[in-house]
Structure formats: structure tokens, C-alpha cells
C-alpha positions in Angstrom: 86.2 1.0 83.5 83.3 -0.4 81.7 79.7 0.0 82.8 78.0 -3.0 82.9 75.0 -3.2 80.1 71.6 -3.2 80.8 69.4 -6.0 78.7 66.7 -4.6 76.9 63.8 -6.7 77.1 61.0 -6.7 74.3 57.4 -7.2 75.1 55.3 -9.4 72.5 51.3 -9.2 72.3 49.3 -12.1 70.6 46.6 -11.1 68.3 44.4 -12.4 70.9 45.6 -10.1 73.5 44.7 -6.8 71.1 41.6 -5.3 72.5 38.8 -5.5 69.7 38.2 -2.6 67.7 35.0 -1.7 66.7 33.8 -1.6 63.1 33.6 2.4 62.1 30.5 3.4 60.3 32.1 3.5 57.1 33.7 0.1 57.0 31.6 -3.1 56.6 32.6 -6.6 57.2 32.7 -9.2 54.4 29.6 -11.3 55.3 27.5 -7.9 55.6 28.4 -7.0 52.1 27.5 -10.0 50.8 24.2 -9.8 52.4 23.6 -6.2 50.9 24.2 -7.4 47.8 21.8 -10.2 47.8 19.3 -7.9 49.1 19.9 -5.9 46.1 19.7 -8.6 43.7 16.1 -9.7 44.8 15.2 -6.0 44.8 16.1 -5.6 41.2 14.6 -8.9 40.2 11.4 -7.8 42.1 11.4 -4.8 40.3 11.8 -6.4 36.7 9.2 -9.3 37.6 6.9 -6.7 38.5 3.9 -6.2 36.0 3.8 -3.4 33.7 0.3 -2.0 35.0 0.1 1.0 32.5 0.9 -1.7 29.4 -1.9 -3.8 30.8 -4.4 -1.2 31.0 -3.4 0.2 27.2 -3.7 -3.3 26.1 -7.0 -3.8 27.8 -8.5 -0.7 26.3 -7.3 -1.5 22.9 -8.9 -5.1 22.6 -12.4 -3.7 24.5 -12.2 -0.9 21.5 -11.5 -3.3 19.1 -13.9 -6.2 19.6 -16.6 -4.6 21.6 -18.2 -3.5 18.5 -18.0 -7.0 17.0 -19.2 -8.3 20.3 -22.6 -6.3 20.0 -22.9 -7.2 16.7 -22.7 -11.4 17.5 -25.0 -10.6 20.2 -27.9 -8.7 18.3 -27.9 -11.2 15.6 -29.7 -13.5 18.0 -32.3 -11.0 18.9 -35.8 -12.3 18.7 -37.0 -8.6 17.9 -35.8 -5.8 15.0 -34.8 -3.8 17.5 -30.7 -2.7 17.4 -30.5 -1.5 20.9 -32.4 -3.2 22.9 -31.9 -7.2 23.3 -35.2 -9.0 24.3 -35.2 -12.7 24.0 -32.6 -15.3 22.2 -33.8 -16.5 18.6 -32.2 -17.2 15.2 -34.9 -15.3 13.6 -32.7 -13.4 11.6 -30.3 -16.4 10.8 -33.6 -18.2 8.8 -34.2 -14.5 6.9 -30.8 -14.5 5.5 -30.9 -18.3 4.4 -34.3 -17.5 2.5 -33.2 -13.9 1.0 -32.3 -15.0 -2.4 -30.3 -11.9 -3.3 -28.0 -12.2 -0.3 -27.3 -16.0 -1.2 -26.2 -15.1 -4.8 -23.8 -12.6 -3.6 -22.4 -15.1 -1.3 -22.1 -17.5 -3.8 -20.3 -14.9 -5.7 -18.0 -14.5 -3.1 -17.5 -17.9 -3.0 -16.3 -18.5 -6.5 -14.4 -15.3 -6.5 -12.2 -16.2 -3.4 -11.4 -19.9 -4.8 -10.5 -18.4 -8.3 -8.2 -15.8 -6.7 -6.9 -18.4 -4.6 -5.9 -21.1 -7.1 -4.5 -18.7 -9.6 -2.5 -16.4 -6.8 -1.1 -19.9 -5.8 0.0 -21.0 -9.2 1.6 -17.6 -10.3 2.9 -16.8 -6.9 4.8 -20.5 -6.2 6.3 -19.8 -9.7 7.3 -16.2 -8.8 8.7 -17.1 -5.6 10.6 -20.1 -7.0 12.1 -17.5 -9.8 13.0 -14.9 -7.5 15.0 -17.2 -5.1 16.6 -18.9 -7.7 17.7 -15.6 -9.8 21.0 -14.6 -9.2 20.6 -11.4 -11.6 20.2 -7.7 -10.4 16.7 -8.1 -11.9 15.7 -10.7 -9.7 16.5 -8.5 -6.5 14.7 -5.5 -7.9 11.8 -7.7 -8.9 11.7 -9.0 -5.3 11.5 -5.3 -4.5 8.6 -4.7 -6.5 6.7 -7.4 -5.1 6.4 -5.6 -1.8 4.9 -2.3 -3.6 1.2 -4.1 -3.4 1.6 -4.9 0.3 2.4 -1.7 1.4 0.3 0.7 -1.1 -3.2 1.6 0.1 -5.8 -0.9 -1.1 -8.2 2.2 -2.1 -5.0 3.0 -4.9 -4.9 -0.5 -6.2 -8.8 -0.5 -6.7 -8.7 2.8 -8.7 -6.0 1.9 -10.6 -7.5 -1.4 -11.4 -11.1 0.0 -12.3 -9.1 2.4 -14.4 -7.3 0.0 -16.4 -10.3 -2.3 -17.2 -12.3 0.5 -18.3 -9.2 2.0 -20.7 -9.1 -1.3 -22.1 -12.7 -1.3 -22.8 -13.5 -4.5 -20.8 -16.9 -4.1 -18.6 -16.9 -4.6 -15.1 -18.2 -7.8 -13.9 -17.3 -11.1 -12.1 -14.1 -11.5 -14.2 -12.8 -8.4 -13.6 -13.1 -8.8 -9.8 -11.5 -12.1 -10.0 -8.3 -10.4 -12.1 -7.7 -8.0 -9.3 -7.7 -10.2 -6.9 -5.5 -12.6 -8.3 -3.2 -9.8 -9.1 -3.5 -8.2 -5.7 -3.1 -11.8 -3.8 0.3 -12.7 -5.7 2.3 -10.7 -3.6 1.1 -12.3 0.0 2.0 -15.8 -1.5 5.4 -14.8 -3.1 6.3 -13.3 0.6 5.0 -16.3 2.3 7.0 -18.8 0.3 10.2 -17.0 -0.6 11.6 -17.3 3.1 10.5 -21.0 2.9 12.3 -21.8 -0.5 15.4 -19.9 0.5 15.6 -22.2 3.3 15.6 -25.4 1.4 18.7 -27.2 1.0 19.6 -27.2 -2.4 21.5 -30.4 -2.0 18.4 -32.5 -1.8 16.9 -31.2 -5.4 20.6 -31.9 -6.9 20.9 -35.4 -5.2 17.5 -36.1 -6.7 19.0 -34.9 -10.3 22.1 -36.7 -9.9 19.9 -39.9 -9.7 18.5 -39.3 -12.9 15.6 -37.1 -12.3 15.1 -34.3 -14.9 14.8 -30.6 -13.1 11.0 -30.7 -13.6 10.6 -34.2 -12.0 12.9 -32.9 -9.0 10.7 -29.9 -8.6 7.5 -32.0 -8.6 9.0 -34.9 -6.5 11.3 -33.2 -4.0 10.7 -29.0 -3.7 6.9 -28.7 -4.2 6.1 -31.8 -1.4 9.0 -29.9 1.2 6.4 -26.5 0.2 3.5 -28.1 0.5 2.4 -27.0 4.4 3.2 -23.4 3.3 1.3 -23.9 0.1 -1.6 -24.8 1.9 -1.5 -22.5 4.7 -1.2 -19.4 2.0 -4.1 -21.1 0.1 -6.4 -20.7 3.7 -5.2 -17.2 4.3 -5.3 -16.1 0.5 -9.4 -17.1 0.6 -9.9 -15.9 3.8 -8.4 -12.8 2.7 -10.1 -12.0 -0.6 -13.9 -13.4 0.6 -13.4 -10.5 3.1 -12.3 -7.9 0.8 -14.2 -4.8 0.2 -12.4 -2.1 -1.1 -11.0 -4.2 -4.6 -14.3 -5.9 -5.2 -16.3 -2.3 -4.7 -14.0 -0.7 -7.4 -14.1 -3.7 -10.0 -17.4 -5.4 -9.5 -20.4 -4.8 -11.7 -24.0 -4.2 -11.3 -25.4 -7.8 -10.4 -24.3 -9.8 -8.9 -22.1 -8.2 -6.3 -19.6 -9.8 -3.6 -21.3 -10.3 -0.3 -19.2 -7.3 1.1 -20.4 -4.7 -1.4 -23.8 -5.9 -1.1 -23.7 -5.9 2.9 -22.5 -2.2 2.2 -25.1 -1.3 -0.1 -27.8 -2.5 2.4 -26.4 -0.7 5.1 -26.9 2.7 3.2 -30.3 2.3 3.6 -30.7 1.5 7.2 -28.8 -1.4 9.2 -31.0 -4.7 8.9 -30.9 -7.3 12.0 -30.1 -9.6 8.9 -26.6 -7.7 8.5 -25.7 -8.8 11.9 -26.4 -12.4 10.9 -24.4 -12.1 7.6 -21.5 -10.5 9.6 -21.5 -13.0 12.5 -21.4 -15.8 10.0 -18.3 -14.2 8.0 -16.7 -13.7 11.2 -17.1 -17.2 12.0 -16.1 -18.6 8.6 -12.7 -15.8 8.6 -12.0 -17.1 12.3 -11.8 -20.8 11.2 -9.9 -20.2 8.1 -7.2 -18.3 10.2 -6.9 -21.0 12.7 -6.8 -23.3 9.9 -3.9 -21.5 8.4 -2.1 -21.2 11.6 -2.8 -24.9 12.3 -1.5 -26.5 8.9 2.2 -26.3 9.8 1.4 -28.3 12.8 -0.3 -31.0 10.8 2.8 -31.6 9.1 4.7 -31.6 12.0 6.2 -28.1 12.1 6.7 -25.9 15.1 4.4 -22.7 15.9 1.8 -22.0 13.3 2.6 -18.3 13.9 5.9 -18.9 11.4 3.2 -18.9 8.7 4.3 -15.3 7.5 7.9 -15.9 7.6 7.3 -19.2 5.9 9.1 -21.4 8.3 
């Protein structure tokens, strides 16, 4: 005798019927995690954009120590009195005195002549040397390129003493000519370094195309290569003029008795006491140097090139 089976009933509960379980402290929903990541990214961005106050302070102190003495010289060049510590009234008295001093004017003329000759000589030799170093494929060319960097890293006082000993060893009397020769020799490295990268960036196919059209190698150099290098050549010329005009160490060791370059004449005058006229001369030299440097940086822009600061790389 069989017993009747009792039916088994299973109760199904829908998700809506299940009670909500609260989030545990260790778990977060997806929207909360995204908001947290956004806040972290904003915090990191604000930290990255925050100005480095210490670096700004160091930079300000550096420029103050560098340019504050120059500003004092410029200010007291317009002082109406002879005092170098108390500024009384604004005047051009010391500029007038400078223009009436024949000795300083002779030194100024010598510095201008030396700068022009050194600029022309270093450009001719520097352009030729840069072309030779770039076009040379031998190991000797690579070695010569390294040797050209030596004057740039050698202390200038060593170069000045070596030039003086060379001239005296050859029996050459120190004069304006010796200053010009020393400045030309020292400036060739700057012109070569500036022009080497520019020459290396030129497309050799342009020069080869000119020769395919019937031009000789010299004509291709004169009609194609040199016009392409003209902005860098002019910028180098202005830079060399400014460097030679302000140079003191090399001029001091290679100059004669009279006339002396302006930088050496100023040093000789300062040894017997600083005169207000020196402030006027220094201000004029500073203005001329700044003008030449600005012109050297602006020349590439005049020829349609970006960024005059690319001067040293020759771009």
C-alpha cells in the first residue's frame, strides 16, 4: 500500500524582493571610485602647476646680484656731482667730459678698428674651416673639429699669456697688429662652431643640382651655399664684433703702450681711482653691446627663420 507523495513547493524571490544590503566600509560603488580618481587627478594637476617658490627666489637673487651693480653704474653716470655714493641731480656732464677726452677717444677708435678687423678675418677663416670640417670624411677632419673646441673651454688668461709669449718669442713688438692677430685667432672657433651645424643641415642635393646644371664647384658655393648661410654669417659677425669690443684679458696681454684698447684703458684709469667718466664709458659700452647682441638675435628673424636664440646652434 503506497503512501501518497506530498508535493514540494519552491518559493522564488525576485531581486526586487531582496532587502538592500548596505555597503561595507571597504567597498565603494563605481561612481564613487570615479569621483575619487577625478579628485586625485585634480590634486596632482594643482601640485604640478604650483609655482616653485624656492626656485623663483633663487632666480630673483641671482639677477639682483648680477644686474644691481650695473644699474648703479648706469645711474651714477648721470650724476651731476663727482660723488660715487650720493646721487644729487640728473646731468649729462660726464658724457660731455668723455667726448672731450682725446685719450679715451683714441682708445675707442682702436677698439673699433680691432673689432672690425677681427670680425672680418675670423669670418673668412671660420667659414672656410667650417666648410672643410663638414665636407671632410677623414679622421683628420673629426680630430680637427675637436681641436676647434679647445679655445672655447680654455681659460682666456691662458690664451692671452700664450699669445704674448709667442709674439715675444718671434721678436714681434706688441702693438695694435698683435691684438688683431690674437683676437682673430680666438674668434675663429666661435664662427666655426656656429656655422658647422648650419652647413651640416643644408641639403647637399641643392648644390649637386647646381653643378648638374653647369655650375662649377666654386660657382655652386658662391651662388647656392653662401646665400643659404648668409643669416648665420651675419649673426656671427655681429656676435664676434661684440665679443672682441668688450674683450679685456686677451687685449691686456697683447697690446702695446699706446694706443690701448678701451677696455685696457678703463682698467688703467681705475687703478688710480674711479672717475665718474668711467661710469659714462661703461654705460655706453653696455648699451652698444646689448644693441649688438639684440641685432645678432634678430637677424635670423629678418631672413624668415624662427627664433633668434637658435644662433649658437646655427639653425
